[in-house]
N, C-alpha and C positions, 0 to 999 in steps of 0.2 A: 433456532437461529444459534449462527455462529458467536464464540465468545470472542470478546473486544481485545484485539490486538494489544500488547504491551509496548511501549515502546521503551527501551531504556534508554536512561537520563544521561547524559553528556555529561562525562567525565570532567571535572575539574579540573585546569590547567594552571601552571606558574611564568608561560611565556613559553617561546619558544629558545630551547637551550641552544640550537646553534647561531642566533642573535643572539642572546646571551654573549658566548663566546665571541661572536666578532667583536661586539661592543666591547667586551674588557678589553679585547687585542686593540683596538682603534683609541680607547682610551689611554692604554698603555704607551701606545706609539707616540702617538701625539706629542705630548709632553717631552717625550725624548728626543725626537726629533727639535722641538721648538728649541729646546736647551741645547743642544749639540749645533743645531744651525747658529745661534746666537752666540756663541763659546768662536764657532768656526767663523761668524762675520769680524767678532771683535780683532782674531787672531789676524784673519787675514787685512782686513781694515788697516791695523798697525803697521802690518808690514810695507802697506803700501804709503802709509802718511810716513815713516820713517824712511823706504827708497825718497821721498820727494824732497825730504826735507836734508837727507844724504846729497841732493844735486845739488841744492841750493845753498850747501853748506861746502862745496867743492866751490863754487860761482867766490862766498864768499872768504875762501883761502887765498883763492887768484888776485882779488882784490888787495887783500893785507900783505900780499908778497909785493904784490907791484904798486903799494904806498912809499911816499916819500913826501917830506916837507921842503917847499921851495923858500925862495928869501925870505917872504912875508910873513912865516910859518903855517900856511895852508899847503894843505893837504894836495898832492898833485899826486899820477901815477904815470909809472915811464914806458906803461904799455897799454893802449887800448883794449876793453873788455871785447873777448872774443864773438861774444854772443849780437845778432845784429840787432835783436829785440831793444836792448837796451837804449839806442838811438831813433828808435820809432814811438814818438810820444800816444800813451797809453796803449802800449804791447800788452801790458800785463805782466810786464818783468824789468824792477825796476833796483836800485842801489842808490844808497845815501849815507856819507859820511857827515858827522855831525859831532859838535862840543859843545858844554855850555860859555855862553856868551859868544860865539862864533856862528857866523852865519851858513849853513848849512850847503855841501854839498851834492848836488842829486845827479843823477843822470837822467840824459834828454827825454827818456820815454815817460818823467814824471812830470815833466814840461813845469808847470804852475804851482802843480800840487807838492806837497813834503809829508815824507813819513812821519811819524810822530816819534817824538824822543824817548817820552817818558820819564818819569822820578825816579827809577830804581838807581842804586847804585852802581858800583864799580863792579862788573860781570868777568873775567876773564874767561869763562867756559862760555860755549855757544849754547846759545835761548833760542827757542822755537815756539813759534803762538800763532794763534789766528788772529786774525784784525781786522776787525769794522771799520776802519777809519775813513774810509772810502765807500759812500752811498750805492755806489754802482758796481762796485765789486768786491768782493772778500778774498782777503789777502793772509796767506802762510808767509811767517817772517822770520829770516833766522840772523841773529845777529849776536855780537860781541864788540868789548873793551878792548881797546889797544891803545899802549900805551907809543909812539914811532920813538926809533933813539935820536936822541938831541934834543927833545921835547918832555916837557913837564907835563902836556894837556892829554886827557884822556879822549880818545877818538872813539866816537862808537861806530861800528862799521854794520849796514843792515844788506840784506837783501831781500826782497818779498816778491812773491810771485802771485799771481790771481789763484784760486781755487778752485778755477772751473775744469782746468784738466783732473785735478784729484778728487773732484766731488763728481767727475763722470766716470771715473775708472772704479770709486767707489760704488757709484750706484750699481755700473756694470756688473759688478761683481758680486752684487743683493740680489740682482735680478736671476742671476745663473743659479745662485745657491739654494733663494726660494723656490726656484723650477726644477732643481736639483732632487729638493728636499720635498715638494710636493710629491714628483713621482716618485721617490722612493718610498711617503708615506702610501701612495695608491697601490703601489707595488707592494708592500709588505703586509696592507689589508688586507689586498687581493690574495696575497701568500694565506693567509690567517682564515680568510674565507675558506679557500681552496682545503686546506690543511683539516679545519672542521668537518665540513660535506665530507670528506675521505675519511676522517676519523668519527664521524657519525655513522658510516655507511653501515656498518655490523648490528644496531639498533633497527636500521630499518631494512635489514636481514631478517633479523628476529622478529618484526611484527609482519613479514611477508611470509614466513613460516608459520606463527600462530595464523594467520588467514588461511593457510594451507591446512591448518589442522581442524578448523572451524568448519570449510569446507568438507571435511573427510576425503583431502586426497593424504592425507600422513596422519602420525599420531604421536610423534615427537619432532624435536625439533634436532634435524643432524646434518643441518652444513656445518663445515668448519667455519670457526670463530676465532677472534685474537682470545692471546691469553686472557686481557682483563673485561672480556663479556661471557667468556667459558663459564665461572663459577654461577654465572645470573642464568646460563642455559641449562647448565644441568640442575640448578635449583629448582627452576622448570621442570624439565623433564621429572625429576623426583616426584614434585606435585603432582604431575599429570598421573605418573604411576600410584601415586597416592589416591587420587581421587578414582581412579579406574579400581583400582584395589576396592575400595571405600563402594562402589558403585554395584561389582561383580558380589560380593559380599551382602548388600543388601538384597540385589535378586536372588541370590541363593537361599537366603532366609525368608524371603515370600514364598519361593518355590517349597522350601522345606515345611514353613507354617501350612502353607496351602494343600500338600501331599498331609502333612500329621492332620488337619481337621479334614480329609474327604471320608476319611475310613468313620470316625464319629458320625459327621452328618449323616454318611448313608444309611449307617445303624438306624439314627432317630428316624429316615425319612421311613426306613423301611416299617419300622416300629408304628409309626403313626401310621402310615397308610393301610397298615394291616389290625391295626386299632387292639395291641396285644395288651394282655389284661396286665403286663408288668411295665406299662410304657413310664409311669412315673419311675419306677428305677432305673430303666435303662434311660430317660433323659439325666438324672444324676449320675451314673455312673460317667456316660459318654460328655456330660457337663465338666466332672472331676478332670477327665483327658484331656478335653479341649483349654482348660484352662490351665491345665501344667504344661502342654506346647505355648498357648501365649505366654505363658511366663518366661519360658526358658527362652523363649527368641525373641521378648522386649528387651531382657537383660542381657541379651547379646547387641542388640542394638544401640542401648544405649551406653554401651562400653565401646562398640565402633565408632559412635557418634562423638564421645569425649576421647579417644583415643590420640589424635590429631595434635591436641592442645598440650603446649608447652609445658602450661602452667600447673598440670594435673600432678598435683603432689598430696600425701596422704602421711598423717602421723598413725604407725601402726600402735605404741601403746592405747591411746584414746580410744582407737575402735575397737580393739580389744577388749579393753575393761567395758565399753559400751554391750558387747557382745555375751558379755561373761554374765553380766546385770540382766539381761533378756534370758538367756540362757537359764538363769539360775532360778526366773521366777516359775521356767514351766518345767522343770525337774528337780524340784527341793532338793531329792535325794542326791543329786549327786555334786561331787566336791572337785572345783573348776582350780587348779594352781596356773600361776604362769612363772617365769623368770627372762630374764637378756635386759637390754641396754632400753632404756626409757626414752631415745631419742633418735629413733631410726625411723627415717621416713620412705617412702615409695613414691614411683612412680604412677602412680593409679587414682583415680577419682576417690574422694573418701565413702560415696554410697556404694559404689562397686567390690572396696575394700570390703565393708560390711557385711554385702552380701557374701562374698566368698568366706570370710571369717566366719559369720553367722553359719554357714551350711556344714562347714568343717566341724565347729564347736557343739551345733545339735546333733551334727551325725554322733560323736563319739560319745555325747550326755546319752544319744536314744538308744545306742546299741553297743557303749559299754554295761561294764560293773558294777559304773557307781564314780568310779576317778578318771578326769579327765585331766591333762599336763599340756602344756604349752610353751613353746620355748620357743624365744625371738633372736636371732643372730644375725652378724652381718657376714656374709660371704663373698670376697672380690664386689665387685659391683651390685650384686643383690642382695636382697634383705631373705632370709630363709627361716621361714616357719614351721617348726613342727607342732603337730596334734597328736598327743597321743591316749589313748585309752584302756582300759583292761579288760574289755570285752575278749571274746573268740576269736577276732582279727577275721583274715581274708585269706582261701587257698590262695597260694601263689598262681593257681591255675587259672584262678577267677578274677584276679584283680584286672587284665587288662577289659574282660568285659565291662564291670561293674562302672565304668564310666560311659557305658552307653545310655541315651535315653531312655527312661524307664527300667533301666535293669535294679532288680532288687534281691537280694540275696536271701532276706530276712523277710515275708511277705505276712508274719506275724504282726507287725506293727505299721501304724498308720505310714503315710506317706508317698510321695511323687514318682521314687525314685528317678529325680534329676538333680537333686543337692551336687553330686561329684562332676555330673555333666556342665552344670554351668558353673560349676568353679572351675574345671577346665577349661572350657570355652572362654572365660572371661581372662582367665591368667595369661593364656594365649594370645589372647586380642593384645594386652599388655608387655607383650615378649617375657611372658614368665612362664612357667613350668610346674605340674602337678605327679607328684612319684609317691607308690601306695609301698610298705613295708611294713618290717613286723617290729613292734615295741620292744627292745631289748630290756629296759625296767617294767614295764606293767605288762609285757604278754599281749597285747593286742595289737590293734593295727595303728600304724606309725602312717600320717599321711604329710609329707615333707611340699610345703611351699614356697615356691621363690619366686621374687616377685625384682625387676629393675630399680635399683636404690633410688632415690633422688637425690641428685648433684647438690 
């Protein structure tokens, strides 16, 4: 039976990035255009009204300059008004001259109606206002108080015109503004949409490149990208390279472990098939060999699995003290001394640091003459740990071979021969190094372990 197919769960989303950008642009464009349109409408409407008032003021000035008093003290005009509409009843253009206690003198266009005089006091300046005194039409009135020569009476000259033409001009202006600003808003939103679509195009290209990688057509994102997207692509390529290295290391470790276990298993199979007399001893011996290999590869696998963590850090001194206590129990005759700063930290998991220090200190105690000295010091961006013993040391020509798995120069003492190999492999996984030298103070072996410092 085929195993069930697992369908990946859909990734949670927070909405469309493009829609969000377009919505933000629209919410910003709309109030700006509304505010700008309102301000422009106020300016243009005021300009149209001012022009309309100026025309009425021109007619008012013409009336004032042509006015004079007759023998009865009433106002007459020495020349008629030039606009024919003043003679047509209800034409929408009117004038009137009035004074307190005197009968108003209106234009023929007013017919039986009269403009309101109002209760405002004497005003030499021209006054403009809207008036709804006629129910059938709204007026725009311009008036001015005048004292004619030779008279003490204050005459109020008024010129009024229907607001129909003024309102029509204002309405046409507002329709033009609304259409223009609506078209401008639509254009700006379309522009924002095009900018968003074009601006987010590199992200779609990254998605296409990832799809190509998933289909096996490529292994990296190689398409040219904008400066803003390039760091993300570089991090993605670095992550892919990191995963490939880990996968390759896992395959290599699996192959190495299979190869290392193949020989002991063959020996066991042959001994069991032949029903050898020393079968029990053979099983124990080959089982120890297989256990050494399994421990070695498990240590490497743990280190590889934890290496990518940006939070991997461990304090050196607590780990060293823990190792000292454990080794002191096994080798009571050995004196272990340590010196150096107590606040140094390395970019290594605590379990791996314990394993490396444990192997080094235990080897020094096992093969030394009874004294072990550990020095911890900072060296640039690394932490250097020196482990020295007073043993016979290792000849220089043998120092390279001692890192091989299972290599042992002193076969008279128990051990697996994997200690230094494990230390080297784990240190290299974290970007560190291990080197061998001769101890100047104790005369034995000096192991120099360098691990990246935790910033």
